[in-house]
Structure formats: structure tokens, C-alpha cells
PLY file of the C-alpha trace (Angstrom):
ply
format ascii 1.0
element vertex 476
property float x
property float y
property float z
element edge 475
property int vertex1
property int vertex2
end_header
-28.17 90.82 110.30
-24.65 92.79 109.63
-21.29 92.04 110.93
-19.87 94.49 114.37
-17.11 95.37 111.84
-18.80 95.04 107.99
-17.90 98.56 106.40
-21.02 100.73 107.39
-21.17 99.78 110.59
-17.33 101.16 111.15
-17.66 104.52 109.10
-19.09 106.03 111.91
-16.74 104.60 114.11
-13.96 105.45 112.07
-15.66 109.17 111.32
-14.75 109.90 115.49
-11.73 109.21 115.38
-9.06 112.04 115.73
-7.09 112.57 113.09
-3.41 112.04 114.90
-4.98 108.34 115.23
-5.87 108.08 111.87
-2.36 109.21 110.46
-1.18 106.52 112.78
-3.25 103.69 111.24
-2.77 104.78 107.54
0.71 104.64 108.14
0.99 101.78 109.25
-1.01 100.28 106.37
1.19 102.05 103.82
4.19 100.20 105.50
1.95 97.04 105.26
0.26 97.14 102.02
1.53 98.62 98.64
-2.64 99.27 97.25
-2.72 101.65 100.61
0.44 103.00 99.75
0.19 103.28 96.42
-3.51 105.48 96.89
-1.58 107.76 99.71
0.58 108.26 97.08
-1.69 109.88 94.41
-3.55 111.76 96.92
0.02 113.50 97.74
0.36 114.11 93.90
-3.78 114.62 93.24
-2.53 118.56 92.45
-0.01 118.09 90.22
-0.87 116.15 87.67
2.43 116.46 85.64
3.50 114.33 88.77
0.60 111.78 88.93
0.67 111.30 84.44
4.03 109.91 85.28
3.29 107.92 88.67
0.67 106.46 86.22
3.48 105.47 83.77
5.36 103.57 85.35
2.84 101.40 86.63
1.92 100.50 83.02
5.60 100.47 81.93
6.18 98.28 84.70
3.18 96.26 83.07
4.69 96.28 79.51
7.98 95.23 80.47
7.32 92.21 82.96
7.21 88.16 81.55
5.06 87.15 84.61
2.22 84.55 82.70
-1.01 84.76 84.57
-2.72 81.67 83.56
-6.37 80.81 84.10
-6.98 80.56 87.71
-4.41 84.56 87.84
-5.99 85.97 85.78
-8.70 87.69 87.12
-6.55 88.94 89.63
-4.43 91.02 87.19
-7.73 91.95 84.78
-8.76 93.71 87.85
-5.70 95.90 88.03
-5.78 96.99 84.50
-9.57 97.29 85.10
-8.37 99.04 88.38
-5.57 101.44 86.67
-8.35 102.77 83.94
-10.57 103.20 86.65
-8.02 105.07 88.92
-6.77 108.04 86.16
-10.46 108.58 84.96
-11.47 109.57 88.48
-8.36 111.39 89.57
-6.06 112.41 86.35
-9.16 112.80 83.72
-10.27 116.44 85.40
-7.01 118.13 85.63
-5.42 116.74 82.30
-7.95 115.17 79.66
-4.55 115.34 77.26
-2.30 113.25 79.64
-5.31 110.94 80.33
-5.86 110.44 76.28
-2.17 109.43 76.09
-1.74 107.15 79.02
-5.27 105.61 77.42
-3.95 105.38 74.26
-0.10 103.56 75.11
-2.33 101.17 77.53
-4.25 99.66 73.76
-1.38 100.12 72.09
0.19 96.97 74.51
-3.10 95.53 74.62
-0.89 92.86 72.27
1.80 92.67 75.92
-1.05 92.26 77.49
-3.00 89.44 75.69
-0.13 87.21 75.00
0.79 87.25 79.02
-2.46 85.26 79.98
-4.92 83.03 78.87
-7.57 85.25 78.47
-10.38 82.63 78.10
-12.42 84.89 80.72
-12.19 87.61 78.86
-11.18 89.76 81.71
-8.56 91.54 79.45
-10.26 91.58 77.02
-13.15 93.65 78.86
-10.40 96.04 80.22
-9.14 96.86 76.70
-12.68 97.80 75.96
-13.11 99.84 78.81
-9.90 101.69 78.12
-11.45 102.17 74.10
-14.83 103.78 76.15
-12.42 105.81 78.53
-10.29 106.71 74.82
-13.31 108.64 73.49
-14.26 110.00 76.78
-10.82 112.34 77.03
-10.53 112.58 73.36
-14.64 115.05 73.32
-12.74 116.63 76.57
-9.59 117.72 75.01
-8.52 120.50 73.08
-7.56 119.07 69.86
-9.24 119.48 66.81
-12.50 117.67 65.85
-10.66 117.38 62.37
-8.36 114.97 63.78
-10.78 112.44 65.14
-11.86 110.12 62.27
-8.26 109.35 61.26
-6.49 109.09 64.73
-9.95 106.35 65.71
-9.38 104.47 62.03
-5.43 104.14 62.62
-6.03 102.66 66.38
-8.76 100.13 65.17
-6.80 99.25 62.38
-4.40 97.92 64.61
-6.78 95.77 66.34
-5.35 91.82 66.46
-7.85 90.84 68.98
-11.16 91.78 68.65
-11.03 94.03 71.44
-10.65 97.62 69.89
-14.68 97.28 68.16
-16.30 99.66 70.54
-13.56 102.74 69.61
-15.97 102.37 66.60
-18.87 101.09 68.06
-19.66 103.68 70.98
-17.79 106.67 67.94
-20.87 108.64 68.42
-19.19 110.02 71.87
-16.90 111.88 70.29
-17.57 112.21 66.41
-20.00 114.61 64.98
-23.21 113.44 63.03
-20.92 115.10 59.68
-17.72 113.26 60.72
-19.04 110.10 61.32
-21.25 110.25 58.15
-17.76 111.37 56.37
-16.43 107.87 58.59
-18.91 105.65 56.43
-18.56 107.24 53.37
-15.04 106.29 53.74
-14.82 102.82 54.61
-17.53 102.21 51.84
-15.19 103.48 49.57
-12.45 101.18 50.78
-14.76 98.18 50.44
-15.36 99.21 46.92
-12.48 99.09 45.99
-11.78 96.11 48.07
-14.37 93.84 46.08
-13.85 95.00 42.81
-10.00 93.56 43.31
-9.23 90.07 41.93
-9.42 87.53 44.81
-5.95 85.52 45.10
-8.13 81.75 45.17
-11.36 80.31 45.38
-12.54 80.42 49.00
-10.05 83.02 50.11
-10.98 85.86 52.21
-10.63 89.86 51.08
-8.73 90.62 54.38
-9.27 94.07 53.65
-12.91 93.91 51.87
-13.13 92.10 55.21
-12.39 95.60 58.18
-14.30 97.93 55.68
-17.02 95.27 56.52
-16.69 94.96 60.19
-15.41 98.81 60.34
-19.03 99.66 58.34
-21.10 97.34 60.70
-19.64 98.85 64.06
-20.51 102.15 62.57
-24.20 101.82 61.75
-24.47 100.60 65.78
-22.59 104.78 66.47
-25.73 106.18 63.86
-28.59 103.83 65.02
-28.80 102.97 61.12
-29.70 99.61 60.03
-29.75 100.89 56.49
-26.37 100.91 56.75
-25.80 97.30 58.27
-27.98 96.35 55.23
-26.13 97.72 52.49
-22.90 95.79 53.48
-24.26 92.53 54.37
-25.78 93.16 50.57
-22.40 93.64 49.36
-21.19 90.34 50.47
-24.05 87.90 50.58
-26.78 89.09 48.32
-29.32 85.75 49.73
-28.65 86.50 53.33
-28.46 83.34 55.63
-31.19 82.83 58.53
-27.96 83.80 61.07
-27.50 87.21 58.63
-31.63 88.00 58.56
-31.11 87.63 62.88
-28.35 90.30 63.07
-30.75 92.63 60.00
-33.79 92.02 61.93
-32.02 93.02 65.67
-30.74 95.39 64.51
-33.90 97.00 63.28
-35.61 96.24 66.27
-32.92 97.48 67.99
-33.76 101.07 66.79
-37.06 101.02 66.91
-37.75 100.26 63.45
-40.04 96.75 64.12
-41.43 97.48 60.58
-37.85 97.23 58.80
-37.88 94.14 60.71
-40.69 91.99 59.09
-38.86 91.99 55.59
-36.35 89.73 56.86
-38.62 87.52 59.03
-40.44 86.05 56.80
-40.84 82.05 55.38
-38.79 79.37 57.30
-34.99 79.53 59.33
-35.28 75.53 59.38
-32.64 74.95 62.79
-32.88 78.57 63.60
-37.04 78.97 63.29
-37.22 79.32 67.10
-35.52 82.06 66.96
-37.13 83.17 63.67
-40.96 82.67 65.40
-38.64 84.64 68.70
-38.35 87.89 66.31
-41.23 87.50 64.48
-43.10 88.08 67.72
-41.43 90.90 69.18
-41.52 93.20 65.57
-45.50 92.40 66.22
-46.34 93.11 69.34
-43.79 96.34 68.45
-45.86 97.31 65.58
-48.69 97.05 67.77
-50.48 93.90 66.59
-50.73 92.32 70.47
-53.58 89.76 69.14
-50.91 88.37 66.34
-47.89 88.45 68.50
-49.88 86.54 71.61
-50.17 83.57 68.89
-47.18 83.54 68.26
-45.83 83.89 71.91
-47.94 80.91 72.52
-46.96 78.39 69.71
-42.85 79.16 71.09
-43.88 78.82 74.42
-46.10 75.05 73.67
-42.51 73.94 71.79
-40.91 74.88 74.46
-42.52 75.10 78.04
-39.62 77.10 79.19
-40.45 79.58 82.17
-39.35 83.34 80.06
-41.82 82.19 76.71
-44.70 81.40 79.55
-44.08 84.57 80.97
-43.68 86.58 77.09
-46.82 84.78 76.65
-48.55 86.03 79.42
-47.55 89.83 79.06
-49.92 89.50 76.30
-52.87 88.98 77.47
-55.49 90.22 79.85
-55.88 88.96 83.63
-58.59 86.73 81.97
-56.83 85.65 79.39
-53.72 84.59 81.68
-56.08 82.50 84.25
-56.70 80.41 81.30
-52.94 80.80 79.49
-51.70 79.28 82.69
-54.31 76.39 83.00
-52.92 75.33 79.66
-49.53 75.30 80.50
-49.76 73.24 83.10
-51.85 71.28 81.15
-48.90 70.92 78.16
-46.14 70.22 81.66
-48.92 66.92 82.53
-47.66 65.26 79.33
-44.12 66.83 78.66
-40.92 64.04 78.83
-38.15 66.60 80.28
-39.02 66.56 84.28
-36.45 69.77 84.74
-38.55 72.05 82.46
-42.23 70.88 83.85
-40.31 71.27 87.16
-38.97 74.53 86.85
-42.46 75.68 84.78
-44.86 74.40 87.57
-42.88 76.10 90.07
-43.64 79.03 88.39
-47.17 79.19 87.62
-46.75 77.65 92.13
-47.82 74.47 91.55
-45.12 72.99 94.51
-46.48 69.74 94.67
-46.94 68.83 91.08
-43.29 69.68 90.73
-41.80 67.91 92.90
-43.98 65.04 91.60
-41.99 65.30 88.35
-38.85 65.22 89.48
-39.54 62.40 91.75
-41.86 59.96 89.76
-38.88 59.46 87.56
-35.51 60.50 88.50
-33.73 58.86 85.71
-34.37 60.90 83.11
-32.92 64.19 85.32
-30.50 65.07 82.55
-27.05 65.58 85.73
-25.29 67.23 83.54
-27.63 69.86 83.41
-26.05 71.72 86.31
-25.76 74.76 85.18
-30.00 74.60 84.77
-30.39 72.31 87.94
-27.80 74.36 90.79
-31.22 76.85 91.15
-33.78 74.69 91.02
-32.25 72.31 93.72
-31.68 76.03 96.30
-35.52 77.05 95.19
-36.72 73.00 96.24
-35.16 72.93 99.59
-35.81 77.24 99.88
-39.46 75.91 99.92
-38.90 72.90 101.49
-39.80 70.05 99.24
-36.67 67.47 100.26
-37.49 64.84 98.62
-37.81 66.71 95.23
-34.18 67.75 96.14
-32.59 64.94 97.01
-33.78 63.65 93.57
-31.70 66.22 92.09
-28.54 66.24 94.40
-28.18 62.46 92.76
-28.99 62.76 89.86
-25.97 65.98 89.51
-23.45 63.27 92.22
-24.59 60.35 90.19
-23.64 62.32 86.74
-20.15 63.42 87.84
-19.35 59.85 89.44
-21.16 57.85 86.35
-18.29 60.04 83.71
-14.85 59.36 86.38
-14.97 63.43 85.53
-12.29 64.00 88.92
-12.05 68.05 88.09
-16.18 67.98 90.26
-15.14 65.71 93.06
-14.61 68.09 95.51
-18.10 69.29 94.39
-20.15 66.31 93.77
-18.65 65.72 97.74
-21.33 68.54 98.61
-23.74 67.16 96.69
-22.88 63.90 99.27
-23.11 66.05 102.16
-26.14 67.59 101.64
-27.95 64.60 100.72
-26.71 62.92 104.08
-28.42 66.33 105.81
-31.55 65.56 103.68
-31.97 62.23 105.01
-34.31 63.12 107.99
-35.92 64.08 105.84
-36.75 62.32 103.27
-40.26 61.31 103.21
-40.47 58.55 99.50
-40.20 55.32 98.89
-42.23 57.07 95.07
-39.81 55.70 92.49
-36.57 56.76 94.82
-35.03 54.52 96.79
-34.46 54.73 99.96
-31.16 56.88 101.44
-29.28 53.91 102.80
-30.07 51.63 99.56
-28.72 54.67 96.97
-25.67 55.25 99.66
-24.68 51.96 99.84
-25.05 51.32 95.47
-22.97 54.44 95.45
-20.20 53.11 97.84
-20.37 49.88 95.66
-20.33 51.43 92.42
-17.53 53.39 92.81
-15.34 51.85 95.44
-11.98 52.20 94.03
-12.88 56.94 93.35
-10.49 57.57 95.83
-10.74 60.41 94.71
-13.45 61.39 95.58
-13.90 59.76 99.08
-11.08 62.05 99.89
-13.11 65.34 99.06
-15.99 63.49 101.54
-13.64 62.91 104.59
-11.89 66.84 103.90
-15.41 67.81 104.30
-17.08 65.75 107.24
-13.43 67.03 108.78
-13.97 70.29 107.65
-17.43 70.04 109.27
-15.91 68.56 112.47
-14.31 72.06 113.62
-16.07 73.91 112.93
-18.63 72.25 114.37
-15.44 71.81 117.63
-14.52 75.62 117.29
-18.61 76.81 117.69
-18.98 74.96 120.93
-15.75 76.66 122.23
0 1
1 2
2 3
3 4
4 5
5 6
6 7
7 8
8 9
9 10
10 11
11 12
12 13
13 14
14 15
15 16
16 17
17 18
18 19
19 20
20 21
21 22
22 23
23 24
24 25
25 26
26 27
27 28
28 29
29 30
30 31
31 32
32 33
33 34
34 35
35 36
36 37
37 38
38 39
39 40
40 41
41 42
42 43
43 44
44 45
45 46
46 47
47 48
48 49
49 50
50 51
51 52
52 53
53 54
54 55
55 56
56 57
57 58
58 59
59 60
60 61
61 62
62 63
63 64
64 65
65 66
66 67
67 68
68 69
69 70
70 71
71 72
72 73
73 74
74 75
75 76
76 77
77 78
78 79
79 80
80 81
81 82
82 83
83 84
84 85
85 86
86 87
87 88
88 89
89 90
90 91
91 92
92 93
93 94
94 95
95 96
96 97
97 98
98 99
99 100
100 101
101 102
102 103
103 104
104 105
105 106
106 107
107 108
108 109
109 110
110 111
111 112
112 113
113 114
114 115
115 116
116 117
117 118
118 119
119 120
120 121
121 122
122 123
123 124
124 125
125 126
126 127
127 128
128 129
129 130
130 131
131 132
132 133
133 134
134 135
135 136
136 137
137 138
138 139
139 140
140 141
141 142
142 143
143 144
144 145
145 146
146 147
147 148
148 149
149 150
150 151
151 152
152 153
153 154
154 155
155 156
156 157
157 158
158 159
159 160
160 161
161 162
162 163
163 164
164 165
165 166
166 167
167 168
168 169
169 170
170 171
171 172
172 173
173 174
174 175
175 176
176 177
177 178
178 179
179 180
180 181
181 182
182 183
183 184
184 185
185 186
186 187
187 188
188 189
189 190
190 191
191 192
192 193
193 194
194 195
195 196
196 197
197 198
198 199
199 200
200 201
201 202
202 203
203 204
204 205
205 206
206 207
207 208
208 209
209 210
210 211
211 212
212 213
213 214
214 215
215 216
216 217
217 218
218 219
219 220
220 221
221 222
222 223
223 224
224 225
225 226
226 227
227 228
228 229
229 230
230 231
231 232
232 233
233 234
234 235
235 236
236 237
237 238
238 239
239 240
240 241
241 242
242 243
243 244
244 245
245 246
246 247
247 248
248 249
249 250
250 251
251 252
252 253
253 254
254 255
255 256
256 257
257 258
258 259
259 260
260 261
261 262
262 263
263 264
264 265
265 266
266 267
267 268
268 269
269 270
270 271
271 272
272 273
273 274
274 275
275 276
276 277
277 278
278 279
279 280
280 281
281 282
282 283
283 284
284 285
285 286
286 287
287 288
288 289
289 290
290 291
291 292
292 293
293 294
294 295
295 296
296 297
297 298
298 299
299 300
300 301
301 302
302 303
303 304
304 305
305 306
306 307
307 308
308 309
309 310
310 311
311 312
312 313
313 314
314 315
315 316
316 317
317 318
318 319
319 320
320 321
321 322
322 323
323 324
324 325
325 326
326 327
327 328
328 329
329 330
330 331
331 332
332 333
333 334
334 335
335 336
336 337
337 338
338 339
339 340
340 341
341 342
342 343
343 344
344 345
345 346
346 347
347 348
348 349
349 350
350 351
351 352
352 353
353 354
354 355
355 356
356 357
357 358
358 359
359 360
360 361
361 362
362 363
363 364
364 365
365 366
366 367
367 368
368 369
369 370
370 371
371 372
372 373
373 374
374 375
375 376
376 377
377 378
378 379
379 380
380 381
381 382
382 383
383 384
384 385
385 386
386 387
387 388
388 389
389 390
390 391
391 392
392 393
393 394
394 395
395 396
396 397
397 398
398 399
399 400
400 401
401 402
402 403
403 404
404 405
405 406
406 407
407 408
408 409
409 410
410 411
411 412
412 413
413 414
414 415
415 416
416 417
417 418
418 419
419 420
420 421
421 422
422 423
423 424
424 425
425 426
426 427
427 428
428 429
429 430
430 431
431 432
432 433
433 434
434 435
435 436
436 437
437 438
438 439
439 440
440 441
441 442
442 443
443 444
444 445
445 446
446 447
447 448
448 449
449 450
450 451
451 452
452 453
453 454
454 455
455 456
456 457
457 458
458 459
459 460
460 461
461 462
462 463
463 464
464 465
465 466
466 467
467 468
468 469
469 470
470 471
471 472
472 473
473 474
474 475
């Protein structure tokens, strides 16, 4: 149920306010909030593109001059500010002045070194902003009145100065700006550069020819702009006459992506050793795209029976008739009965609707639940709780909790405290014993084994106090 103060419910109220009231509120907000003030200034300049461009430029110059460093916890906000600036530029200035927009975005792209050096971009948000700027540059260039002949050189100049791998969309999306003929010309130029680089002697054995590497990267990206896997093949074979499995995978994926599954088959022959599961998935995809459904279904069955993954089951079922699907689901159930991983088994059985067996898989061998696999376990435990499978949820929460405490991983103690609280809330639903300890036995064991982890118990106490405060506020 939406709150009475949600934007959807406030909108009708705001629309019926008179102009004087709204003006007073906006003036008040502008005095207290920089974002509101900036939005109103941009609105004020909406019919003055040169002045509006100056406003955007001042923001960009301020970023370039600043020396503030953004750590991992702060960089998200900085990345959002960069993205917002680009979005505002596209929505507010580009319709009126594409040339000014192009100049501003080009300056933004050229400032990427400043942005990257000022932040811990482990999350990739700065890179995402630079990639968005590259796409906006292509859009603005396509709307400018400059001669079409200038763009290939300008794109390559910007791309060649890329030191962080974030400007690749200038070539990957070059078809947004360049004609087919211009793209072919750019490909010919890069192929000539590659030929020249490969003909030069390498400084020492094992050294990388950076000119050859840059030309190869450019050609690989242009193959995406042209949707031409044959170009990618030519480039790769120049470097690797006998492509390894990873390279073969790249080539097969390119042929599949651009609707040429027959071309993918040539790169999917033989065994790929540790990447064999990748080869088989691509092979099944190619067979299905070619209309060889029966063969694809056989491959998909083998893939599923090797992984027991829900996604692989559905990929198999999608190739079968309704009658065949029934038999396949029954076969999947039998496969689950002899599989050793209770997490995979539970996910599969819940997907095919056998919730009781799924819970039994978790509670019959709780020690086999890998508590470190939180990326899988958290969605699983949420699904268990939604279905009222309380004993299965208990087993999963215990595995998550114990994995953190056994490793003494202090940064995750706040999560462990939440799991402890959920276990306490699930105690009334305990229906064991099966192979699970009773809630009392489990709690006593944890307290005895981890009594010295004061930081964890402090999180537990803090969470308990916060719950008590909320309950008290609710009573009032």
C-alpha cells in the first residue's frame, strides 16, 4: 500500500496549489537545497543556450580543479553526480545547441584521468559515466552541422588517448555516427596499422607490441559496430593462428550474436578442457538457432545433468514438447535424489514444485550447506520463508551465521547479527529434530564457541535494542 506522502499521492495535491504558494515553496527549497537551486537556475537559462552551456562548464571545471578523493563508500554519489550532469546536458542543452553539447562532452571525456585518479572506482561507476559520455558524444556529433568526413579522425584521436579502457564505446557504437562507407574506411585504416605493427620486430621475446594491440582492439570494437564476425576472425587469426578455447568462445559468440549460427559451429569443434561446459552451451545454442532442435535438446540434457542448475533445466525444457517436458521433470527429480549438493538440489526441487523434498534436502545434511555461498543462499532463504518452509530456512540461516563466525570475519558481523535475530524469530516454527540441533542446543553451542567475539555480540545487542525501540515507538 502506498504511503499518503508518496510522490504518486502528492502529485494531485501539488497540481491544485496556486502559483503563489508554489513560488514560496520553491524559493524556500532553493535557499536550503543546492540541487533545487541549480535546477531553477538551469530552468531560468533554458532559452539562453550559451549561458546554459557556461553553467554546465563551470560544474565541469569545478570537478577538474577539485582535489577531494572519493573512497569506495563515497564514489557511488560522485558517479551519480557525473551521470546526472550528462543526462541534464542531453535533455536540456543538446536539443538547442548540439555543438556546445559536443564540446562539453568531449572535455568531459578528456578529463577521465582526473575522475579516475580522484576515486576508488572498484565498483565501476566512474567507468560507467565515461562510457555514457562516449555515447552522448556520438549522439551530439550526429546532430552537429560539421562535415561527415571529419568524424573518423576525431573518433580515433579520442580513442587513442584512452588510458583506462572506458572509451571503447566510441568505436563499439560508431555506427550511431558513421556511415557504412566511413566504417569500412576506418577498418581499412586500422588493418593497415595492424599490418605495419606486426611487420616491425619486437623489442624482446615475450614483449607486447602495443601498436599492434591498439590496432587489434580497435578492429575488434569496429567489428561490433559493423556486426561483422568475419572481421573479428581476421583480426584474431593474425595474432593467434590456432585460437585457444577462450578465443574460440569469443568468435562463436560473435557469430551467434549477429545471427550467423552456421559460422559459430566451425569454432565449436573438439574439446575445450576446463571450458568444455561453455563449448557445449554455445553448441546447443547454435544447433537450436539452426533449427536442429532434437540435437540441441540432447546437448541441453547433458548440460543439465552435469550441472543440475535451474537455468539449464529450463533451457532443456524449452526445446521439448509438453509430453517430453513431463518426463524430463521426472528425470530431473531422480537426478536430484542422488546429487550431493543440498543447495543445488533445494533450488531445483523448489523450481519444479516439490517444496517438501527441497526442505528435506537442506535439513537431512545441514553440514553440507556452504555458508560462504551467500549470493545463492540469501535468495534461497527468502524463498523458503515465503513458502513457510521454516525448518529449511533455519538450516540456511545457521549455515550463513556459522560461516561468518568460524572465519571470524568481523566486517560481516552485522549480517551475522541479522541472521541470529532471524533464527530467534523462527524458533516458534521449529518442527525438528530431523538432523538439526534444537534451537536451544544451537544457541548454547554458538555462545560457547564464539563467546570471545565481542564485536559480534555487540551487533546482536544493538540490533535487539533497535527492535525494542521500534516496538516502544509503535506502542506510543
